[in-house]
N, C-alpha and C positions, 0 to 999 in steps of 0.2 A: 941082778934084780935091783931095781931102783928103790929109793927110800919109800916112795908112796906105796909101791906094791908090798914092801915089807910091812908097812903100817896097816895096809888093808888086810893082810893075812893075820896079823896079830890082833887087830880089832875084831875080826870074825871069830878067832879062837877064844878071845876073852869073853865075847858075847855068849858063846856056847858053854863055856865053863861056868859062867855066872848063872846061866839058866839051869845047868845041872845042879849047882850048889844051892841057889836061892829059889829056884822055880821060875816060871814065867808069870810076871804080874798080870792080873786080870784087868783088861782095859774096857770091859763091856759097858761099864756105867759111866759113859762120857757125859760131861757137863756141857751146857751151852757155852758157846765161845765167850759170851759176855760174862757169865759166871766165872769161867776160867780166867778171864782177864782181871776181874775184880779180886779173885782169890790170889792171883799172882801179885797184884799190887800189894795186897795185905801181907804176903809172905816175905816181902823184902826185909832183910835184917831181923827176922824173928823165927821162932820155931813153928812147926805145924800145929801144935796145940793152940797157941795163941792166935795164929792165923785163922783157924777154924772157929774159935770163940768169937772173934771179931766178925767173921762172915755171918755166923748165926745171929749175932746181935744186930747187924745191919739189916738182915732180912726180917728180923722181928720188929724192928722199929719202923720200917718203911714198907708199904704195901707192894711197891714195884720199883723198878729202876728209874722210872720217870719221877717218882716221888723223891728218890735219892738225888737225882740231878737237880731238882728244883728246891731242895730243902735249904734251910739256913745252914751255911757252912759249919757253924759250931755244932749243930746237931749231928752232922755226919762225923765230924772229928770225935765227938764224945762217944759215938756208937762204935768206933773202931779203935778206941784208945788202948785196949788190951794188946793190940798187935804192935804197939810202939810206933814212934815217928808219926803219930796221928795227925800232927799239924801239916805234914807233907802228904800223907796217904789220903786223907779225906779230900782235900782240894784236887789231888791228882785223879781220884776216882770220879769226882764231879766233872772235872774238865774232860776226862775221857768219855764219859757218858754223853756230855753235851756235843762233843765232836762227832760221835757216832750218830746221834739223832739229827744233827745239822747236815750230815752227809746223806743220810738215806731216809729221813723222815720218821724213823722209829729207832728204838734201842735194840738193834740186832746186828750181828756181824756176819749174817748169812751171805751178804753180798761179796764177801772175800772169797767164797767158794768158786766164784766165777773168774777170779783173777789168777794169773800165773803166780807161783809162790813168791818170787822176788818182789813182785808188785804188792802182794798182800803183806809181805814182811815190811816193805817200805811204808805202807799205809799205817800199819800198827806202830812202827817205831817213830812215826810222826806225832803220835799222841804224847802228851805231857807225861813224863815219868816212865815211859815204856822203852826199855833197851832190848838188845838182841835176845837175851834169855827169855824175858817175858813174852816177846813176840813168838819165839820158837815154841814155847809151851802151848800157847793158844793154837798155833798152826798145827802142831803134831797131835795134840790130845783132843782138840775139839773140831778141827777142820780136816783131819786126816791127810795133811800135807807132809812131805818128807823133810821136815826140819828137825834139827838135833840140838836141844837146849844144853848149854854148858854152864853149870854153876861152879862154885868154888871147889866142891868135892870132885866133880868130873875133870875140871882143869888140873887139879893136883894129881889125881889118879892117872890121867892120860900122860902127864909128864913123867911120873915115876915109873910107870910100866913101859912107856916108850912107844906109844902108838900115835904120836904127833911130833913134829919138829919142836925142839925145846925153845926156839926163839919166837914161836907164835904167841901173840897175846890172846886174851880171852875172846875178843870179838872175832878174830880170824880163825880161832879154833872151831867155832860153830860151823863155818862153811867148809873147813878142812875135813872135819869128821863126816859131814854130809856127803863129801865127795868120795870117801873111801868106804862108807858103811852100806849095809843093806837097808834100804828105807823101810822095809816091812818090819824091821826089828828096832827101829829108832825109839819108839815109846817104851817097850819093855826094857831095852838095854839102858836107856836113860835112867829108869828107876832102879835097876840093879846096880849100875855104877854108883849112884848116890848111896845105896845101901852099903856097897863095898867101902866107899869113902867114910861113911859114918861108923861102921862097925869094925873095920879091919885096917884100911889104909888111912888112918887118922892123921891129922895135921902134925901133931907134935911127936907122938910115939906110935908109929905104925906097927901093927902086930905082924 
């Protein structure tokens, strides 16, 4: 049996055991792809609480994303300050919204649904401040595409448990896990692996 098949079986087994332990996360309340993109911008290098506070404040201050796009940059920076790195995140959000509206005449990512996944991934990663993880989150959670986001928790867990080659970097781990997993489980498994990394397979002292 080759290494890839070993990893495929282990990945499938881990997914089932995590579902038995943590349950299957409810993905019924999907956000729009633009909301998911903005949230993921805000989530970089911060926790979920501060990400959500910044998102709520952004929505409170501006009536819609067109207003965010056209606002004075300092106003956007001030609105997302609680999420940290506001001097980067504010301009990145505005640049992303402008690129979207320049492309299709409105602030919507629905046009990505008509693309092949790799083309959609490439379009998203062409945006300022969007890497493979951010793109994969938007693709799987808002557009229903078979992408698998890899954050620091998932990268650590996948190496420790051994369902990826240890010499893979984070970027290549995205596509490797996509090639061995069941696409219908990517969203729930992504969330359960993050929970495993936060609660049990922690960075310094794994339980």
